[in-house]
Each structure stands twice: as C-alpha cells, then as structure tokens.
N, C-alpha and C positions, 0 to 999 in steps of 0.2 A: 387737408386739414388733420388737427392733431389733436381732436378731442379725445379723451381718455377717461374712463371711470375710473375713480381711485376705490373709492367703495360706494354703496348705494347712495344716490345723491349729492354726491361731492365728485366734479369732475375739474378735469385739468384741462385749461384751454390756452396755454402759453406758445410763444413762438420762438423760434431759433433767429438767430441773428450771424451768419456767416459771411458778411461784410464789411461791418465795423472792423478797422485794424485795430484800435486802440480805446479801452474802458477808461472813461472818465477823461480823454484824451491823452490818457497816460500810459495806461498799461496793456502791453500788447497781448491778443487773443489768437493764438497761433489755432485754436479749436474750436473758435468762435464761442458765443456766450447765449444762453436762454433767456427770456423775460418771461416769469410763471405767473401766471394768473391763474385763478380758479373760481368755479361755478359752485355754490351752495343753495340746492333746492331744498325747500320746505315745503310742508301742506300749505302753505299761506303764503308766504313770500320767498324771493329768491335773490341771494346777494352774490356779487362779483367780490373776488378777496384780491385787491390790487390790481391795477391793468397791467400798459407795456409800454416802451419806448415808442415815440409818435412816429418813428418812422416804418414801424411794421403794423402800422394801424389798419391798413387792410386786409390783411390775413387774420388779424385777431378779431376785428370785428365779424367778418366772415363766420370764424369759429364759434364767437358767442351766439351768433343767430342761429346756425345749425343747432347748436346745444338745446337753446332754452326756446325756440320756433316762437310762437305768439304770445308767450308767458309773459315776458317783459322782465324789468328790472326792477327790483323795490331799493335796493340798497348796493353801494360801492363802498366797500371796507378800503379804506387807505391804511396800511400799517405803516407804510414809510413813502415819504414824499420825494426823494429823489425823484427827478425826469427820466428816468429809464424804468419808473414805475409807475408813475402819475402823468406820463405827458399824453395819453391817449384820454385822461378824466375830462377835458371840457368836451371833446366829440362823443364820447359815450352818456354825457348830461343831455346834449342834442339829440341823441338816438332813444334815447329811454327818459322820455320829461318828467315822468313819476320817480323817477330814482333820485335819494338823497345820498348823499356824501356822509360816511360815518368818519368818526376820528376824534382823539382827544383834543384838548383845547389849542397844545402846541400846531398838532395837524393841521386844523381847519384855520389857525392864522396861515399858516403858509399856503393853505388853498385859496386864501382870498389874495394873499400876496401875489401868487403864482398866476393864477387863471380867473381871478375878478369874478368869483362865483357870490351868486345873492345869499344872504342869510337863512332864506326859507329852504334852499338846499342842502344844509347843511345839518347833521346829528353829531351834538357833542354825546362822547360815551368817557366815563372816570375808569380807573383802575379796577377791576373784579367786576366791572357792570356787564350785565346780559342783555343779549336781543334775541326773543325769539323769532322763529321762521316758521313755526306748524313741526314739530315733531324732531326740530333741530334747534338748539339753541348755543348762540355765539357766547363766548365769555371773551373780554378782552383785558389782557395784561399788560401795562405800561412799562417798557424797556427802555427808559432814555439813555441816550448816547450810545446804542448799538445800531448805528454809530451816528446818528443823529437826534437832534434832544425830543424829536415827535415821535421816534421809533417807538411801536408797539407790537404784538402779537396778539391773535385771534385764535381760540379753541372752540372746537366743536363739542359739546358734552357728552352727548349720547354716541358719539363714532371715536372719540380720544383722538381727533385729527387736529394738529397744531400748525397752523399758518405761521411762521416763523419771522417773514420779512427776512431780510439779509444774513441773519443768522444761519448758521449750518450751509450757506451757500459756497458756490464754487464757482470759476470758470468752466467753460466749456458748454458746447451745445448737446443737446441731448440726441444721439442716434439712434433712432428708430425707437426706442422705449421711453418710459415715464417715469415709472417706480423701479427702485432699485433691483429687483428680484428678477426685471426684464432684462437685464444688461449686465455687461462688466464694467464694472465700475473702479475696478484698480487704479487705472490712471488717474482718476477725479482726483485720486488723495493730495500728490503733488498741487493739482491746478486748487484744493481746498487751503493747502498751507500758502500756496502765493496770492489767493483770494484774500484770504483772513490777515496775512502779513501787510499786504499793500493797502486794502481798504478800510481793516476794521482795529488795525495793529495797536493805536494809540490807546484802546479805550478799553483794554483786560480788564480793568477793574469792574467796568460797568455788565462787561460781558458776565462775570463771576457772579453779580447779582442778580442779570437774568436767568442764568442757569440754578441759582437758588432760589429763585422764584417758581421755578418748571420740577424743582425737584420732587413737588407735593402731587404731581398730576400722572395719571397714567398716560401714556402717549402710544399710539398705535399706528400714526404716519406722522412724518414730518414734511412740510410742504413750503420750503422756501422759495424766494423769489429768481435764487440762481441753480441752474444744475438738477441732478435728479431728486427726484420724491424720496425720502430714506423710509423703509421699513424695515427690511433684514438687517440692516445695517447701522441702525437707531444708537445703539449703545457704542459702538465705535466713533460715528461720526460726533457724538457729545462730549466723548471722552478727548478727543483731536481739539475740539473748541475749548475743553475744559484747560488741557494743558498749556494751548497756546495764551489763554487768558491770563494763567498763572506765570508765564514766561517759562516753562518748562521745556526743557529740551531733549533732542536725539543726541545717543552717542556719536561724536565727528567735530570736525572742524571747518569753519571758512575761512580761506584766504581771499582778500580784497587787497589789491594793489593797482597801483598806477606806474607807468614808466615810459620816459619820453625816449630812451634809446637803447633800453635792455637790460642796464645794468641792474635797477631794481627788480625787473621781472625775473632777473639769474637769481636774486634773493628769493624771491617769493618759491620758486619753483626747488631752492635746496630747502627751505621750510617742509615743504610738501614733503620731499624725498626724507627728511628727516623724521618729521611726524610718522609716516607710513614705515621707519625702520624701527619706532618704537611702540608699532602693534595698533596706530589710529589707521582705520579702514575707510573711514566713511570721510573724505577730505575734499573742498569742493573750493577750487581756484579760481576767481574771477579778476579777469582784466578789465579795471574800470571804465577805461577808453573805450573797451569793444562790447563788453556785455551789457544785458539791459539790465537796469537799475531795477527792475520789476524780480529779477530771477536773485540778485543780490541779496537783496531785503529778504525775499523767502528764507535763502540758504541760511544769512545772519539769524532768523528767527528761530530756524529749526533745528541747528545744531548747537552743541553747548561750546564750544570754543570758537573764538572769534579773534583772527589776527590779522591786522591792517598797516599797510605800508605804503610810502610815496615818497617820492623826489622832492626836496625842496622846490618850491617855483616863485621866486621874488620873494624869497623869505616866508613863505607860507606854504599851504598845501598844495600840491598838484591838484588843479579843480575838480576834474572827474572824482577823485577821492572824497575830497570834502564834499561834492556833492550826497555821496554815501553817507557820511558823517552826520549831515545835516538831518537824513532820511532816517537815520537812527535815534539821534536826538530827539526830533520829532515824534517818534511812535515808541520813546521811553523802554527802550529795550533793557531788559536786567537780567540778572542770573546769568551773566556770562563769563566765561574766562579768558581774558584779552589780553593781549600782548600786540606790541606796536615796534615798527620798524622805520628808518628813513634813510635816504641817501641824499648827499649834498657834493658840490665840486669845491667850493670854497668858503661857504658857510650854512651852518645848518640850521633847520629851522619846523622841519616837516612833522617830525615825530614830536616834539613838544607840543604843537600844535592839535595834532591827532589826539594827545593826552588831555587838553583842554576839552574836547569835545566830551572825552570819557569821563573826564571829571564831574562836566554837567550831566550826566548820565549816573553819578554815583559810582562809577566804575572804576577799579583802580586796575592797572594794567601788572600782571606777575612780570613781564620782562619787557623792557625797552633798549632797542639796540640801534645804531646807526653807523654808516658805512660813508666811509669818503672815496668818491670817484670810483671805484669798481671793486670787485669781490676777490678777496685772496684767502690764503688758509688760515689767517686769522680771523677775517670775519665768517669762516666756517666754523671755526670753533666757536663762535660768538652763536650764530644761527643753532650750534647742536644745544647751546646751552638755553636757549630760549626755546628751543622745543622741548627738551627737558623740564622747565619749568610749565611749560602749558601742560604736558600730558601728565606731571605731578598733580595738577590743581583739578583734573579733568575729575568729577565725582562717579563717573558710570566708566567701567572699565573699556578702554579703550576700543578693543576689539570685537566687544560683544554687540 
C-alpha cells in the first residue's frame, strides 16, 4: 500500500502503473506513470481529491479503505475529468453511497455524460467557492483548458496545499517516495518537458492565465495528478511550466529529418556538424521514420532552434516528417529559429511544403535549401550557410 501523509490530515493515496505501454494510446511510458489521488480529512468531513484509472481500482480502493477506515467519504472532488483520473468514480460512488461529486458546471456535465450519475449526487462549485470540512477549507480555482475545458484546482487554505490536476505533472511512476524531498527528481525534468509538450502544449495561454491566478496564494505543496508531490522544488517546476507556456526555449537546436535512402540523412548529419563547429552544444537529431513522435515534440519545444528536412515524396513531404509538422502546427509552437531543407531526384516539393506549415504557424525560416539527388561540395557550402543563418539568429549564446 502506498498511503503517505503529506501533512497533517492530508494523505497521498495514488497508484503506479508500470504496465501500460502508451499514455492516451499515443505517448510511450518507458518509466511508467502514476495516477495520483489524495485524501483530505477534516474534523467533520472527508474528501477525496481525484481518483484513478479504472484498471488500478483494486489497489486504489484498498488504499482508501486502509487510510480512512470506517469514516467514509463525503466528497469526491474532480479537478479533471479525463478517464485516467475519473475512471474509478462510479465504483467509488457505490462503495461510499453518501459521497457527492464536487465539480464545476463543465465537470458535472461530463460526469453525467460519461458515467450517468444522478443529479442528487452532484455538488456544483464556482470559481473561488469554498467547501468546509472542519478545520480544513477547500477553495476552488477554475483553470479552463489546462488542458480540458472543465479543469480546475483545489487549495486547502489552512495547509497551503494545492491540488493542481494535470498541471505540474510528469510522466514516470513514483519509485518509493512520494514527496520530492524523498527522492532524486532530476530525471523527472525530461519527463516533465515531454509530458507538457505532448499533452498540454497547445494551451500555453491558458496555462499562463492559471499561473497568474495562482500568483497571489502561498503554496507549500503542489499535488498534481501525475508524478511527485512538489515541495522543495516548487519554484523550479513553476518556472519550467511558465517558460513552456510562454514558448521560451533553452539554448540548442533540434533537427528533424526523414530519409528513404540515406541522402537526406547525410544532409542532416552535416548540418549537425556545422552547428557544432559554430559552438552549438545542445543538438538533438531525430530520424522521423525511427524515433518516437513524443521525443521529437519534446525536443522541438525545449530548444530554440528547429531545423526540418525531408525528401520529396509524390510531390509532397515524406509522410513521417509531415506528421511531425502537423504536430507542431497543432500545438501552435512559437518563438523558434527555423530553417528547412529538402531533397529530390527529378522534381522538388518537400521544402516548400514544410514552409507552408511554418507559415501557418506564423514562422518564417531563416534559410531554406534544397539538394538534387546527393550531397557534394556545393551542397556542403549551402549547408554551412544554413548553419550560419541559424546560429546568427539564436538569441542565446550557443554554447551557454
């Protein structure tokens, strides 16, 4: 059992999933994932904050029963309706027949749509509303589109504990500890970038609004629905989310390419060498036919430069690279120094099509080059010019 007291009367009751291969049936989970649920015990009432994915119900139910004994559950607060957090709801309502689901108007509409819950089991709350439990007061902050329209956060005023939903979450199961002070959390940083860019990435302006709403409250613990409970590193994780929401990047360049027979790959490798020779130290090169989309999106979000290249395929973009560009356009990625390259045998098309995607993102490449058939000395000279243009437009010293 993974019951852990976070602070007096507030307990962790989440579960680890080390079996599921892909989150949302899309994103790889090489280190698993946690589904975090919490218990808040007042002197008069007890509340669950979010539940778990249905496949982990037996472990979860055992933990809740162990933690609260015969006390029962009075409220189940739903910060986020996505089924990895709400899947256990109908079963918890059967086990605790006195419990009412607490959510905003959007939440409760989804609860009825997903789980057909009767109105008398629902309690609607508005932005800023409070719910007393006896010595502990829950205050609700509506944070729509972080990253569904119903998302909200719950704050325990007396303990300065914020239950943040998916915000500040990461991929990766919890290995022994729960609170960040109990574990080495350094490796979660990469998983936080990947989680944000894969799941939340499109909704940066809404994340900024949520962060602004939270700026006026003191926070001693951030309890998200995935990953560690943040205490020692609160300022750091808020800073990471803030930068990502503003599409601010770290120094470095991501190169995404596709290649059918190796010629376009040779261009990508030469671009990497030319960037390195000009002082760029963080270079990530991804073969779109081989590497996972999750990692490509994460690196594209993380680093300031983005260079994309592909061979022409039926007068269009080589399909794996086009899928990446669709992901970039969908996430409305901004503030990148971009360049593009294309290759062809008899008719060029790929680079121009990649540039069309960039135009839809309101991005203009600092350099575009094409190669006919294979690399030679003149192509290498043009690659050098591309690298020079990219490095010349980076805002941060490449090797810093």
